[in-house]
Residue frames as qw, qx, qy, qz and C-alpha x, y, z in Angstrom:
[[0.196, -0.152, -0.470, 0.847, -7.80, -4.79, 23.62],
 [0.116, -0.726, -0.606, -0.305, -11.07, -3.18, 24.67],
 [0.013, 0.440, -0.205, 0.874, -11.84, 0.21, 26.13],
 [0.148, -0.016, 0.699, -0.700, -13.77, 0.85, 29.32],
 [0.636, 0.190, 0.117, -0.739, -17.10, 0.50, 27.50],
 [0.761, 0.046, 0.645, -0.052, -16.30, -2.97, 26.20],
 [0.667, 0.733, -0.020, -0.129, -15.57, -1.77, 22.65],
 [0.855, 0.031, 0.132, 0.501, -12.43, -2.97, 20.94],
 [0.123, -0.872, 0.154, 0.449, -9.75, -0.26, 20.95],
 [0.792, 0.501, 0.166, 0.307, -8.31, 0.22, 17.49],
 [0.424, -0.670, 0.229, 0.564, -4.88, 1.66, 16.81],
 [0.623, 0.781, 0.002, 0.056, -3.38, 3.45, 13.83],
 [0.676, -0.389, 0.297, 0.552, 0.27, 3.11, 12.90],
 [0.395, 0.913, 0.068, -0.074, 1.56, 5.93, 10.74],
 [0.760, -0.050, 0.196, 0.618, 4.82, 5.96, 8.79],
 [0.151, 0.979, 0.023, -0.135, 6.67, 9.09, 7.73],
 [0.725, 0.482, -0.135, 0.473, 9.86, 10.25, 6.04],
 [0.580, -0.691, -0.107, 0.417, 12.33, 11.21, 8.75],
 [0.524, -0.004, 0.253, 0.813, 14.66, 12.75, 6.17],
 [0.004, 0.533, 0.371, 0.760, 11.87, 15.27, 5.42],
 [0.173, -0.337, 0.348, -0.858, 11.14, 16.07, 9.06],
 [0.754, -0.307, -0.406, -0.415, 8.75, 13.24, 9.88],
 [0.514, -0.614, 0.459, -0.385, 8.70, 11.80, 13.41],
 [0.022, 0.268, -0.963, -0.011, 9.26, 8.20, 12.27],
 [0.354, -0.309, -0.859, -0.205, 6.70, 5.62, 13.36],
 [0.290, -0.206, 0.285, -0.890, 3.68, 7.16, 15.13],
 [0.164, -0.332, -0.927, 0.063, 1.03, 5.32, 17.15],
 [0.298, -0.153, 0.038, -0.941, -2.43, 6.89, 17.41],
 [0.255, 0.273, 0.847, -0.378, -5.60, 5.85, 19.18],
 [0.160, -0.213, -0.623, -0.735, -8.64, 5.55, 16.89],
 [0.371, 0.100, 0.475, -0.792, -11.96, 6.81, 18.23],
 [0.227, 0.298, 0.920, 0.113, -14.76, 4.39, 17.50],
 [0.265, 0.768, 0.551, -0.193, -17.43, 5.76, 15.16],
 [0.191, 0.945, -0.035, -0.265, -15.72, 8.96, 14.04],
 [0.859, 0.338, -0.002, 0.384, -12.30, 7.53, 13.18],
 [0.057, -0.959, 0.206, -0.186, -10.55, 10.42, 14.94],
 [0.811, 0.171, -0.356, 0.432, -6.82, 9.90, 15.48],
 [0.390, -0.893, 0.164, -0.152, -5.12, 10.85, 18.76],
 [0.616, 0.483, -0.551, 0.289, -1.33, 10.34, 18.81],
 [0.768, -0.629, 0.038, -0.114, 0.05, 8.55, 21.88],
 [0.719, -0.458, 0.401, 0.336, 3.61, 7.53, 21.00],
 [0.544, 0.784, -0.277, -0.110, 6.45, 8.09, 18.49],
 [0.844, -0.224, 0.293, 0.391, 9.43, 5.92, 17.58],
 [0.080, 0.872, -0.213, -0.433, 11.99, 8.30, 16.13],
 [0.713, 0.642, -0.275, -0.058, 14.19, 8.00, 13.08],
 [0.099, -0.629, 0.753, -0.166, 17.01, 6.88, 15.37],
 [0.701, -0.042, 0.667, -0.247, 15.04, 3.64, 15.67],
 [0.590, 0.298, 0.676, 0.324, 14.32, 3.25, 11.95],
 [0.006, 0.392, -0.219, -0.893, 14.97, 5.91, 9.27],
 [0.405, 0.217, -0.419, -0.783, 12.18, 6.59, 6.77],
 [0.267, 0.175, 0.937, -0.144, 9.59, 3.99, 7.82],
 [0.270, 0.182, -0.276, -0.904, 7.57, 4.96, 4.76],
 [0.700, -0.065, -0.453, -0.548, 5.39, 1.86, 4.44],
 [0.334, -0.260, 0.771, -0.476, 3.94, -0.48, 7.06],
 [0.680, -0.049, -0.587, -0.436, 2.12, -3.81, 7.11],
 [0.623, -0.393, 0.484, -0.473, 0.62, -6.07, 9.76],
 [0.011, -0.155, 0.986, 0.056, 1.14, -9.79, 10.23],
 [0.418, -0.289, -0.704, -0.496, -1.96, -11.91, 9.52],
 [0.493, -0.504, -0.676, 0.214, -2.63, -12.24, 13.24],
 [0.040, -0.869, -0.079, -0.487, -2.00, -8.49, 13.74],
 [0.735, -0.644, -0.063, 0.203, 0.48, -9.18, 16.51],
 [0.592, -0.283, 0.263, 0.708, 3.52, -7.89, 14.59],
 [0.329, 0.911, 0.078, -0.235, 4.02, -4.67, 12.63],
 [0.733, 0.028, 0.330, 0.594, 6.51, -4.59, 9.76],
 [0.133, 0.939, 0.012, -0.318, 8.11, -1.51, 8.25],
 [0.750, 0.434, 0.052, 0.496, 10.45, -0.73, 5.40],
 [0.330, -0.724, 0.078, 0.601, 13.31, 1.69, 5.82],
 [0.625, 0.717, 0.256, 0.171, 13.19, 3.55, 2.51],
 [0.243, -0.833, 0.361, 0.343, 16.86, 4.43, 2.21],
 [0.494, 0.641, -0.541, -0.229, 19.55, 3.77, -0.38],
 [0.030, -0.346, 0.926, -0.147, 20.76, 0.84, 1.69],
 [0.691, -0.130, -0.430, -0.566, 17.23, -0.52, 2.21],
 [0.071, 0.105, -0.904, 0.408, 16.07, -2.42, 5.28],
 [0.597, -0.433, -0.446, -0.507, 12.99, -3.89, 6.94],
 [0.012, -0.243, 0.721, -0.649, 12.10, -4.17, 10.61],
 [0.514, -0.423, -0.714, -0.217, 9.61, -6.05, 12.78],
 [0.165, -0.345, 0.418, -0.824, 7.85, -4.66, 15.87],
 [0.212, -0.317, -0.907, 0.177, 5.99, -6.63, 18.50],
 [0.325, -0.435, -0.154, -0.825, 2.51, -5.28, 19.26],
 [0.446, -0.299, -0.791, 0.291, 2.22, -7.08, 22.60],
 [0.058, -0.639, -0.370, 0.672, 1.59, -3.56, 23.86],
 [0.462, 0.621, 0.508, 0.378, -0.17, -2.02, 20.85],
 [0.032, -0.995, -0.095, 0.019, 0.44, 1.51, 22.09],
 [0.203, -0.829, 0.497, 0.153, 4.21, 0.98, 22.30],
 [0.922, 0.356, -0.153, 0.009, 5.62, -1.23, 19.54],
 [0.528, -0.673, 0.492, 0.161, 8.91, -2.91, 20.45],
 [0.528, 0.628, -0.515, -0.249, 11.45, -3.73, 17.76],
 [0.959, -0.139, 0.246, -0.018, 12.22, -7.43, 17.35],
 [0.768, -0.073, 0.313, 0.554, 15.95, -7.31, 16.70],
 [0.142, -0.511, 0.252, 0.810, 17.90, -4.91, 14.51],
 [0.624, 0.626, -0.012, -0.468, 16.61, -3.80, 11.08],
 [0.749, -0.024, 0.601, 0.277, 17.49, -6.36, 8.40],
 [0.094, 0.503, -0.455, -0.729, 19.11, -5.20, 5.12],
 [0.778, 0.391, 0.379, -0.313, 16.94, -6.26, 2.18],
 [0.500, -0.160, 0.618, 0.586, 19.80, -6.19, -0.37],
 [0.282, 0.628, 0.562, 0.458, 17.82, -3.73, -2.45],
 [0.185, 0.003, -0.085, 0.979, 17.66, 0.06, -2.81],
 [0.297, -0.024, 0.005, -0.955, 14.74, 2.20, -1.71],
 [0.092, -0.316, -0.944, -0.038, 12.11, -0.35, -0.58],
 [0.262, -0.160, -0.074, -0.949, 8.68, 1.26, -0.94],
 [0.784, -0.161, -0.104, -0.591, 6.27, -1.53, 0.01],
 [0.074, 0.259, -0.947, 0.175, 6.11, -4.82, 1.87],
 [0.793, -0.146, -0.095, -0.583, 3.71, -7.66, 2.60],
 [0.417, -0.289, 0.843, -0.177, 3.61, -10.97, 4.45],
 [0.765, 0.229, -0.393, -0.456, 2.99, -14.05, 2.29],
 [0.920, -0.107, -0.376, 0.024, 2.84, -17.24, 4.30],
 [0.789, -0.492, -0.074, 0.361, 6.15, -17.69, 6.11],
 [0.556, 0.058, 0.131, 0.819, 8.01, -14.85, 4.39],
 [0.053, 0.846, 0.187, -0.496, 8.02, -11.07, 4.14],
 [0.601, 0.400, 0.383, 0.577, 8.49, -9.51, 0.71],
 [0.088, -0.734, -0.055, 0.671, 9.70, -6.01, -0.08],
 [0.585, 0.707, 0.291, 0.271, 9.37, -4.10, -3.35],
 [0.501, -0.500, 0.119, 0.696, 12.65, -2.24, -3.91],
 [0.418, 0.873, 0.202, -0.150, 11.99, 0.77, -6.13],
 [0.033, -0.861, 0.412, 0.298, 15.57, 1.95, -6.55],
 [0.227, -0.389, 0.853, 0.263, 17.07, -1.38, -7.58],
 [0.670, 0.221, -0.349, -0.616, 13.95, -2.72, -9.29],
 [0.385, 0.139, -0.909, 0.072, 13.84, -5.96, -7.33],
 [0.752, -0.464, -0.120, -0.452, 11.81, -8.03, -4.89],
 [0.133, 0.419, -0.809, 0.390, 13.41, -9.33, -1.69],
 [0.800, -0.313, -0.430, -0.278, 12.21, -12.35, 0.29],
 [0.017, -0.488, 0.663, -0.568, 12.90, -12.41, 4.04],
 [0.508, -0.254, -0.823, 0.024, 12.02, -15.39, 6.25],
 [0.460, -0.598, 0.108, -0.647, 9.69, -14.66, 9.17],
 [0.310, 0.175, -0.866, 0.352, 10.95, -16.43, 12.26],
 [0.456, -0.542, -0.703, 0.061, 8.92, -17.76, 15.16],
 [0.303, -0.620, -0.356, 0.631, 7.66, -14.74, 17.06],
 [0.334, 0.897, 0.285, -0.049, 7.72, -12.53, 13.97],
 [0.272, -0.745, 0.367, 0.487, 11.37, -11.44, 13.76],
 [0.705, 0.681, -0.111, -0.165, 12.99, -11.29, 10.33],
 [0.790, -0.239, 0.386, 0.412, 15.89, -13.25, 8.90],
 [0.098, -0.514, 0.467, 0.713, 18.34, -12.23, 6.18],
 [0.657, 0.439, -0.165, -0.590, 16.98, -12.38, 2.62],
 [0.733, -0.031, 0.677, 0.059, 16.55, -15.90, 1.31],
 [0.527, 0.382, 0.563, 0.509, 16.23, -14.57, -2.24],
 [0.089, 0.657, 0.010, -0.749, 16.34, -11.32, -4.19],
 [0.570, 0.442, 0.635, 0.277, 14.69, -11.28, -7.61],
 [0.075, -0.420, 0.189, 0.885, 15.81, -8.49, -9.99],
 [0.576, 0.670, 0.428, -0.191, 13.34, -7.29, -12.60],
 [0.407, -0.121, 0.503, 0.753, 14.43, -6.49, -16.15],
 [0.265, 0.648, 0.612, 0.368, 13.17, -4.03, -18.72],
 [0.123, -0.227, -0.063, 0.964, 12.25, -0.40, -19.27],
 [0.275, 0.718, 0.628, -0.121, 9.49, 1.82, -20.59],
 [0.426, 0.611, 0.320, 0.586, 8.94, 4.79, -22.91],
 [0.213, -0.962, -0.067, -0.154, 8.94, 7.55, -20.23],
 [0.646, 0.485, -0.386, 0.445, 12.66, 8.35, -20.31],
 [0.014, -0.573, 0.475, -0.668, 13.03, 10.08, -16.94],
 [0.658, -0.328, 0.408, -0.541, 11.01, 7.48, -14.99],
 [0.952, 0.082, 0.230, -0.186, 11.35, 4.22, -16.91],
 [0.313, 0.715, -0.620, -0.081, 15.02, 3.84, -17.82],
 [0.291, 0.184, -0.929, 0.137, 14.99, 0.61, -15.81],
 [0.513, -0.448, -0.720, -0.136, 12.78, -1.46, -13.49],
 [0.127, -0.322, 0.417, -0.840, 11.17, 0.09, -10.40],
 [0.410, -0.365, -0.836, -0.010, 9.27, -2.46, -8.33],
 [0.180, -0.427, 0.122, -0.878, 6.71, -0.50, -6.32],
 [0.660, -0.267, 0.337, -0.616, 4.37, -2.91, -4.52],
 [0.253, 0.113, -0.959, -0.055, 4.06, -6.59, -3.61],
 [0.625, -0.104, 0.194, -0.749, 0.56, -7.99, -3.02],
 [0.181, -0.025, 0.983, -0.031, -0.34, -11.61, -2.13],
 [0.443, -0.157, -0.534, -0.703, -3.40, -12.90, -3.97],
 [0.658, -0.330, 0.232, -0.636, -6.45, -14.06, -1.97],
 [0.946, 0.030, -0.294, -0.133, -5.73, -17.74, -2.68],
 [0.593, -0.703, 0.391, 0.042, -2.38, -17.53, -0.91],
 [0.888, 0.092, 0.349, 0.286, -0.61, -19.22, -3.83],
 [0.552, 0.540, 0.195, 0.605, 0.75, -16.18, -5.64],
 [0.261, -0.693, -0.126, 0.660, 2.32, -12.76, -5.14],
 [0.473, 0.733, 0.321, 0.369, 1.92, -9.94, -7.67],
 [0.436, -0.502, 0.005, 0.747, 4.53, -7.18, -7.91],
 [0.378, 0.895, 0.236, 0.021, 3.73, -3.96, -9.76],
 [0.609, -0.226, 0.212, 0.731, 6.73, -2.48, -11.56],
 [0.188, 0.876, 0.153, -0.417, 6.47, 1.16, -12.59],
 [0.101, -0.660, 0.520, 0.533, 9.59, 1.08, -14.73],
 [0.147, -0.114, 0.899, 0.395, 8.68, -1.89, -16.92],
 [0.572, 0.077, -0.153, -0.802, 4.92, -1.33, -17.34],
 [0.619, 0.010, -0.769, -0.161, 4.34, -4.84, -16.02],
 [0.709, -0.481, 0.301, -0.419, 2.94, -6.83, -13.14],
 [0.344, 0.398, -0.848, 0.068, 5.41, -9.57, -12.21],
 [0.857, -0.281, -0.075, -0.426, 3.84, -12.77, -10.92],
 [0.080, 0.444, -0.853, 0.263, 5.47, -15.06, -8.35],
 [0.807, -0.226, -0.469, -0.277, 4.29, -18.54, -7.37],
 [0.461, -0.606, 0.533, -0.369, 4.57, -19.62, -3.73],
 [0.484, 0.250, -0.838, -0.033, 6.41, -22.95, -3.69],
 [0.771, -0.458, -0.170, -0.410, 4.26, -25.28, -1.54],
 [0.878, -0.129, -0.343, 0.307, 7.31, -27.09, -0.13],
 [0.513, 0.075, -0.256, 0.816, 9.72, -24.26, 0.66],
 [0.120, -0.818, -0.462, 0.321, 7.14, -21.51, 1.13],
 [0.256, -0.462, 0.224, 0.819, 9.33, -19.24, -1.00],
 [0.559, 0.734, 0.163, -0.349, 8.01, -17.27, -3.98],
 [0.526, -0.145, 0.603, 0.582, 9.57, -18.13, -7.35],
 [0.228, 0.401, -0.273, -0.844, 9.23, -16.22, -10.64],
 [0.537, 0.342, 0.765, -0.100, 6.26, -17.39, -12.70],
 [0.372, 0.527, 0.545, 0.536, 5.46, -14.78, -15.37],
 [0.070, -0.351, -0.158, 0.920, 4.34, -11.25, -15.99],
 [0.306, 0.741, 0.596, 0.054, 1.45, -9.26, -17.43],
 [0.324, 0.053, 0.187, 0.926, 2.25, -6.32, -19.69],
 [0.101, 0.775, 0.486, -0.392, 0.23, -3.13, -19.26],
 [0.432, 0.867, 0.195, 0.155, -0.13, -0.14, -21.56],
 [0.655, 0.165, -0.092, 0.732, 3.30, 1.37, -22.40],
 [0.120, 0.394, -0.110, 0.905, 4.02, 4.43, -20.30],
 [0.560, -0.629, -0.371, -0.391, 1.27, 3.74, -17.75],
 [0.144, 0.465, -0.614, 0.622, 3.66, 3.06, -14.85],
 [0.717, -0.453, -0.480, -0.225, 1.78, 0.55, -12.64],
 [0.036, -0.578, 0.502, -0.642, 2.20, 1.50, -8.97],
 [0.324, -0.110, 0.784, -0.518, -0.22, -0.42, -6.70],
 [0.479, -0.129, -0.689, -0.529, -3.01, -2.96, -7.04],
 [0.469, -0.104, 0.630, -0.610, -5.94, -4.34, -5.04],
 [0.091, -0.113, -0.955, -0.257, -7.98, -7.50, -5.52],
 [0.576, -0.308, -0.271, -0.707, -11.74, -7.72, -5.75],
 [0.552, -0.345, 0.587, -0.481, -13.21, -9.43, -2.65],
 [0.951, 0.175, 0.075, -0.244, -14.15, -12.38, -4.89],
 [0.586, -0.484, 0.567, 0.318, -10.48, -12.78, -5.81],
 [0.688, 0.334, 0.563, 0.313, -11.03, -13.02, -9.57],
 [0.342, 0.857, 0.131, 0.362, -10.30, -9.41, -10.52],
 [0.567, -0.397, -0.107, 0.713, -7.36, -7.12, -9.77],
 [0.187, 0.954, 0.204, 0.113, -7.29, -3.34, -10.17],
 [0.679, -0.060, 0.012, 0.731, -3.94, -1.77, -11.02],
 [0.012, -0.968, -0.147, 0.203, -3.52, 1.93, -10.25],
 [0.712, 0.367, 0.102, 0.589, -1.08, 3.57, -12.64],
 [0.383, -0.680, -0.125, 0.613, 1.20, 6.44, -11.66],
 [0.294, -0.219, 0.383, 0.848, 2.51, 7.83, -14.94],
 [0.255, -0.281, -0.461, -0.803, -1.00, 8.31, -16.33],
 [0.352, -0.100, 0.541, -0.757, -4.00, 8.90, -14.03],
 [0.711, 0.046, -0.460, -0.530, -5.73, 5.62, -14.81],
 [0.608, -0.234, 0.692, -0.311, -6.92, 2.35, -13.33],
 [0.443, 0.271, -0.754, -0.402, -6.54, -0.91, -15.27],
 [0.826, -0.133, 0.312, -0.450, -9.10, -3.66, -14.64],
 [0.263, 0.418, -0.857, -0.146, -7.58, -7.14, -14.87],
 [0.924, -0.149, -0.160, -0.313, -9.00, -10.65, -14.80],
 [0.111, -0.584, 0.775, -0.216, -7.09, -12.89, -12.40],
 [0.906, 0.001, -0.361, -0.222, -6.96, -16.69, -12.69],
 [0.430, -0.663, 0.566, -0.237, -5.60, -18.18, -9.47],
 [0.957, 0.021, 0.289, -0.019, -5.53, -21.67, -10.99],
 [0.803, 0.429, 0.094, 0.403, -2.97, -20.70, -13.63],
 [0.458, -0.567, 0.001, 0.685, -1.44, -17.55, -12.16],
 [0.343, 0.351, 0.483, 0.725, -2.56, -15.48, -15.16],
 [0.019, 0.646, 0.299, -0.702, -3.39, -11.77, -15.11],
 [0.359, 0.451, 0.609, 0.545, -5.29, -10.43, -18.15],
 [0.036, -0.322, -0.132, 0.937, -5.45, -6.61, -18.47],
 [0.204, 0.616, 0.733, 0.202, -8.76, -5.18, -19.67],
 [0.061, 0.888, 0.321, 0.322, -10.57, -1.85, -19.45],
 [0.448, -0.035, -0.229, 0.863, -8.70, 1.32, -18.52],
 [0.154, -0.862, -0.455, -0.161, -10.49, 4.17, -16.69],
 [0.216, 0.532, -0.233, 0.785, -9.32, 7.65, -15.78],
 [0.484, -0.493, -0.626, 0.361, -9.33, 8.38, -12.03],
 [0.087, -0.469, -0.169, 0.863, -9.50, 12.15, -12.45],
 [0.474, 0.744, 0.439, -0.169, -11.98, 14.13, -14.55],
 [0.547, 0.497, 0.246, 0.627, -11.00, 15.83, -17.77],
 [0.020, 0.834, 0.007, 0.552, -9.45, 19.17, -16.95],
 [0.748, -0.641, -0.090, 0.147, -7.97, 18.03, -13.62],
 [0.177, -0.889, 0.396, 0.148, -4.63, 19.44, -12.48],
 [0.928, 0.303, -0.062, 0.206, -1.73, 18.12, -14.52],
 [0.541, 0.109, -0.821, -0.146, 0.46, 16.30, -14.02],
 [0.727, -0.401, 0.239, -0.503, -1.39, 13.98, -11.63],
 [0.354, 0.340, -0.866, 0.091, 0.23, 10.90, -10.12],
 [0.817, -0.376, -0.174, -0.400, -2.19, 8.38, -8.56],
 [0.019, -0.565, 0.746, -0.352, -0.82, 6.65, -5.49],
 [0.101, -0.058, 0.943, -0.312, -3.05, 4.17, -3.66],
 [0.537, -0.209, -0.502, -0.645, -6.31, 2.28, -4.32],
 [0.256, -0.028, 0.803, -0.537, -8.82, 0.96, -1.76],
 [0.412, -0.176, -0.701, -0.555, -11.77, -1.32, -2.55],
 [0.591, -0.315, 0.258, -0.696, -14.95, -1.74, -0.50],
 [0.366, -0.185, 0.890, -0.201, -15.70, -5.04, 1.23],
 [0.669, 0.410, 0.548, -0.290, -18.68, -5.67, -1.05],
 [0.496, 0.028, 0.617, 0.610, -16.76, -4.88, -4.25],
 [0.279, 0.821, 0.496, 0.039, -19.13, -2.08, -5.33],
 [0.050, 0.997, -0.049, 0.031, -16.75, 0.85, -4.90],
 [0.790, 0.012, -0.049, 0.610, -13.12, 1.72, -5.34],
 [0.116, -0.985, 0.001, 0.128, -11.33, 4.83, -4.08],
 [0.772, 0.244, 0.009, 0.587, -8.03, 6.17, -5.40],
 [0.309, -0.821, -0.024, 0.480, -5.73, 8.90, -4.09],
 [0.615, 0.642, 0.188, 0.418, -4.32, 11.34, -6.64],
 [0.460, -0.558, 0.018, 0.690, -1.20, 13.44, -6.09],
 [0.191, 0.071, 0.409, 0.890, -1.00, 16.68, -8.07],
 [0.341, -0.495, -0.483, -0.637, -4.77, 16.91, -8.37],
 [0.010, -0.149, 0.678, -0.720, -4.70, 16.27, -4.58],
 [0.672, -0.094, -0.085, -0.730, -7.97, 14.40, -4.64],
 [0.353, -0.031, 0.921, -0.163, -9.70, 11.20, -3.64],
 [0.449, 0.103, -0.540, -0.705, -11.63, 9.61, -6.48],
 [0.590, 0.068, 0.693, -0.409, -14.72, 7.46, -5.99],
 [0.348, 0.236, -0.709, -0.566, -15.35, 4.88, -8.71],
 [0.784, 0.021, 0.366, -0.501, -18.34, 2.53, -9.03],
 [0.047, -0.257, 0.927, 0.271, -17.76, -1.07, -10.15],
 [0.712, 0.000, -0.343, -0.613, -20.32, -3.16, -12.00],
 [0.878, -0.298, 0.220, -0.302, -21.53, -6.49, -10.61],
 [0.949, 0.229, -0.101, 0.192, -18.95, -8.48, -12.56],
 [0.543, -0.698, 0.189, 0.426, -16.15, -6.12, -11.57],
 [0.681, 0.237, 0.418, 0.552, -15.13, -5.65, -15.21],
 [0.218, 0.636, 0.211, 0.710, -15.99, -1.99, -15.66],
 [0.342, -0.541, -0.440, 0.630, -15.72, 1.04, -13.40],
 [0.136, 0.786, 0.333, 0.504, -17.09, 4.54, -13.62],
 [0.302, 0.036, -0.337, 0.891, -15.63, 7.66, -12.06],
 [0.183, -0.759, -0.625, -0.016, -18.36, 9.15, -9.86],
 [0.106, -0.976, -0.025, -0.189, -16.61, 12.10, -8.28],
 [0.634, 0.151, -0.393, 0.649, -13.45, 13.48, -6.74],
 [0.387, -0.906, -0.148, -0.083, -13.06, 15.39, -3.47],
 [0.142, 0.802, -0.468, 0.343, -10.10, 17.24, -2.01],
 [0.756, -0.021, -0.595, 0.272, -7.70, 15.02, -0.07],
 [0.521, -0.831, -0.194, 0.024, -7.59, 17.69, 2.64],
 [0.487, -0.699, 0.308, 0.423, -3.93, 18.48, 2.07],
 [0.429, 0.763, -0.404, -0.264, -1.17, 18.13, -0.50],
 [0.393, 0.473, -0.785, -0.075, 0.31, 15.02, -2.12],
 [0.824, -0.254, 0.306, -0.403, -1.73, 12.07, -0.74],
 [0.163, 0.503, -0.842, -0.108, 0.86, 9.29, -0.78],
 [0.122, -0.070, -0.987, 0.078, -1.35, 6.64, 0.79],
 [0.588, -0.212, -0.092, -0.775, -5.04, 5.88, 1.26],
 [0.156, 0.016, -0.956, 0.249, -6.37, 3.43, 3.86],
 [0.564, -0.419, -0.366, -0.611, -9.82, 2.28, 4.93],
 [0.443, -0.336, 0.611, -0.563, -10.99, 1.66, 8.48],
 [0.055, -0.034, 0.996, 0.067, -11.81, -2.07, 8.84],
 [0.331, 0.489, 0.715, -0.375, -15.54, -1.30, 9.07],
 [0.365, 0.404, 0.591, 0.596, -15.37, 0.61, 5.76],
 [0.041, -0.888, -0.457, 0.020, -16.88, 3.77, 7.16],
 [0.185, -0.924, 0.158, 0.294, -13.75, 5.94, 7.26],
 [0.791, 0.461, -0.017, 0.402, -10.91, 6.64, 4.82],
 [0.467, -0.774, 0.124, 0.408, -7.50, 8.02, 5.82],
 [0.636, 0.711, -0.029, 0.298, -5.28, 10.01, 3.45],
 [0.655, -0.505, 0.066, 0.558, -1.60, 10.41, 4.36],
 [0.384, 0.908, 0.087, 0.142, -0.78, 13.78, 2.81],
 [0.811, -0.068, -0.069, 0.577, 2.99, 13.79, 2.55],
 [0.402, 0.348, 0.028, 0.846, 3.84, 17.34, 1.48],
 [0.307, -0.685, -0.075, -0.656, 1.28, 19.17, 3.62],
 [0.202, 0.245, -0.777, 0.543, 2.27, 17.01, 6.58],
 [0.542, -0.101, 0.391, -0.737, -1.03, 15.58, 7.82],
 [0.027, -0.182, -0.972, -0.143, -3.34, 12.59, 7.95],
 [0.437, 0.031, 0.038, -0.898, -6.90, 13.57, 7.04],
 [0.161, 0.175, 0.970, -0.058, -9.86, 11.26, 7.61],
 [0.402, 0.011, -0.340, -0.850, -13.16, 11.10, 5.77],
 [0.531, 0.154, 0.722, -0.416, -16.51, 9.54, 6.63],
 [0.053, 0.029, -0.809, -0.585, -17.94, 7.45, 3.80],
 [0.618, 0.074, 0.084, -0.778, -21.62, 7.81, 2.93],
 [0.482, -0.064, 0.870, -0.075, -23.01, 4.25, 3.18],
 [0.653, 0.576, 0.435, -0.230, -25.30, 4.77, 0.21],
 [0.522, 0.844, -0.101, -0.075, -23.25, 6.70, -2.32],
 [0.885, -0.037, 0.001, 0.465, -19.76, 5.82, -1.10],
 [0.314, 0.768, -0.050, 0.556, -18.75, 9.46, -1.33],
 [0.602, -0.264, -0.435, 0.616, -16.27, 10.63, 1.33],
 [0.082, -0.902, -0.101, -0.412, -16.66, 13.80, 3.36],
 [0.374, 0.448, -0.526, 0.618, -13.91, 15.33, 5.47],
 [0.672, -0.602, -0.432, -0.012, -13.99, 14.51, 9.17],
 [0.443, -0.877, 0.150, 0.112, -10.75, 15.86, 10.67],
 [0.626, 0.644, -0.336, 0.284, -6.98, 16.15, 10.42],
 [0.764, -0.573, 0.076, 0.287, -3.93, 15.11, 12.43],
 [0.251, 0.898, -0.362, -0.009, -0.83, 17.20, 11.78],
 [0.844, -0.304, 0.388, 0.211, 2.09, 14.88, 11.09],
 [0.149, 0.777, -0.438, -0.427, 5.08, 16.00, 8.98],
 [0.254, 0.451, -0.790, -0.328, 5.95, 13.93, 5.88],
 [0.701, 0.015, 0.602, -0.382, 3.17, 11.39, 6.54],
 [0.241, 0.393, -0.747, -0.480, 3.42, 8.47, 4.12],
 [0.486, -0.083, -0.841, -0.222, 1.32, 5.50, 5.26],
 [0.516, -0.276, 0.421, -0.693, -1.45, 4.48, 7.67],
 [0.492, -0.082, -0.852, -0.158, -2.38, 0.96, 8.80],
 [0.544, -0.410, 0.217, -0.699, -5.06, 0.11, 11.36],
 [0.392, 0.035, -0.910, 0.129, -5.24, -2.74, 13.84]]
């Protein structure tokens, strides 16, 4: 869709926790250049409780959302009218507790179920609607942080750039679980896992644009783990570990979401507790990173961090202060500076189309 001046109109879709007073799924218009958000529509919690994380289909014609509840569900929304998403059938139970993340991988949608420590696989039907789970894979194990790692807690599912694998970060087992996409069925099947530092609590990961490195953001210690990724063998090799907050930062701090630049030079990370956005510089190989600076997230408890597709704006969903704050990114240094704020209770996720 284009605006009256011939520019493409971009839209932001914002998830929130309805149980904490959030409006549900919010649609906002994105102003070209500044990244300013203007809300135009809400789908309430009566439609889908706790749509805490969202993802777009590869063609950006369908929006998917988890329902982060004890029962756990996922839903699909047609974006035929991008300003007014329309649900494609009833929410589908994922047969897992507390799904926190989801992603499309080929012909299936995967959810990471934090409460039950599992990954669910839902077929994507023609038109984008979801079918009942074709598989649910439970994780096994624990970690040394007694109150957070008594059992598995799958937190994110991320397809690799080759399209042959899916990586699932598990906070409870200090591991990244690797799934191979079966070329015949299109379903992911367990392949292996990579063990990270005990007590680190891996939460989310992003791939380098080249596809040969992955960066795991840890929640239980404020660090980022650089990993080598071999898409031929499905092997993840953990390497250097870097703090994402300076010494003396507010403690405890729980990092939440990483974003990498399109050229692979920079990585940003949101930090809850310290309530900051960190800017890290990557070397040419992508093997080492250096913390350059941190700036205030503009609110409290940044649960998610998202980049505008052109890379010039970052959006922080500040859950506990109830806002989405956007930042313009200096094209030379990569450092973000605050641009504006949209008040939105219990904001948890932003995706842009």
